[in-house]
N, C-alpha and C positions, 0 to 999 in steps of 0.2 A: 368765071364771069360773075360779078356781083352787080346787082341792080338795086338802087335805093329809091324807093317810092315815098314821096313826101306830099301830103295834102297841104296846100298853102296855109299860111298863118291866118289867124282870125282877121276878118275884114270888117269894115264899117258897113252899116246897112245901106241898101240901095236908096232908101229915103234920105239918109244922111249925105251920101255922095254916090251918084249913079255909076261912077267908075270903080267903086268899091276898093279903095286902097286898104292896106293893112291898118288895123286899129293899133293903138299904143300897145295893148296887150299882145296882139298878134306879132308886132315887131319885136317886142321884148322876149316873147317865148321863142320865136324863130332865132333870134340872136343867141339865146341861152343854149338851145339845142345845137346850133351850128358850132358854137364855141366848144361844147362838150364833144361833138363829133370830131373836131380838129384835135382836141387833146387826146382822144382815143385813137388817133392815127387813121381815121377814115380817109381814104384817098379815092378821088374820082377823076376820070379823064375829062368828063364833060358833064354839064348840067343843062337839062332841057326843060322848058316850061311852055305853058299853053299860049302865052302872049297876053293873057288877061293881066291887068295891073297887079292884082294881089298875088298871082303866081310869079310874075316877073320880079316883084319886090322880094318875095321869099327866096327865089333863086339867086338874086343878087346878094342877099344876106349870107346864104350858104356859100356862094362863090367867094365872098370876101374872106370867109373863115377857112375854106378848103382849098382855094386857089387852083382850080382845075386847069391843067395845061391846055385843054381844048376849049376853055371858056364856057360861056353860057349862050344859049340860043333858043328861040321859039321853035316849037315842033308842031307841025300840023297833025290834027287827028286826036288831040288829047283834051278837047273841051269837055265840059261836064257831061253832055249827052252823047258824045261820040261813042261809036262802038270801038272795041279794043283792037280791031284788026289792023288799022294803020300803025298803031304803036307796036304791035307784035311784029310787023314787017320791019320797022326801024330797029327794034331791039335785036332781031335775028342777025342783023349785020354788024352789031357791036361786039367787039372782043375785049374791050377795056372796061373797068368799072365805070358806071354812069349813074346819074340821078335824074329822075323825072319829078318835077314839081307840078302837080295838077290838082284836080278837083274830084269831088264825089258827084255822081256815082261812077264816073269813068275809072278812077283808080281801083275801086273795089272790083269792078268787072275785069279789069286788066289783071289784077292779082289772081283772081279766081281762074281766069283763062290760062295764065302761066302755070299755076300750081295743079289745077285739076283738068284743064282742057275744055272747061265749060265756063261761059261768062255769067255765072251765078253771083250771088251776094253772100256775104258773111264768112268767107274763107279767112279774111284778115280784117281786123277791126282797125279803122283809121281814125286818127285824131289830128286836129290842126297842128302844124309845125312838127309833128313826130316823123322820125325816120323809120321806115319799114324796110329792112334789108332782106333781099332774096338772093340766093346763090344758086347757080346752075351746076348741078351735079350730074353724074352718069345716069342717075335715076330721074332727072328732071329738076324743076325749080323747087326749092325748099326755103322756108323762112329761116333766116340766120339769126336775126335779132330785131327788136323794136326798141327805139330810144324816144321816150316821150318827155315833154317838158317837166312832168312830175318826177321823173326818174333822175333828171340831171339837176 
């Protein structure tokens, strides 16, 4: 099982727009990484996002490039300040490669929980629009690769 964790693309400030849609740069970087992921053969069954506009827009960009058979959908429990437990329960039931498009600090805590069993910080460094790939091995979750806008 492979899990792709993506921090949403850069968003405009709350003062600019309280809904915080993707900025031009956020959209461009997300499109660039999504296209590179498709060229690399990254395959996902489903893409899940928090339901917040910036995460939904990022998920739509990745879905357009990766065409997941299971589509995209909002997933409860992955808002910025949510604890990782709800996401962990959802992930435990997944058997096909999936992507979660979410927010900091939730993604950081989720990655730490998967890899170390503790919801600390700093296990993986996240960046807007980057793909952090984790793979489930016999020894637990491990980092498989990171694909950032700078690398593609």
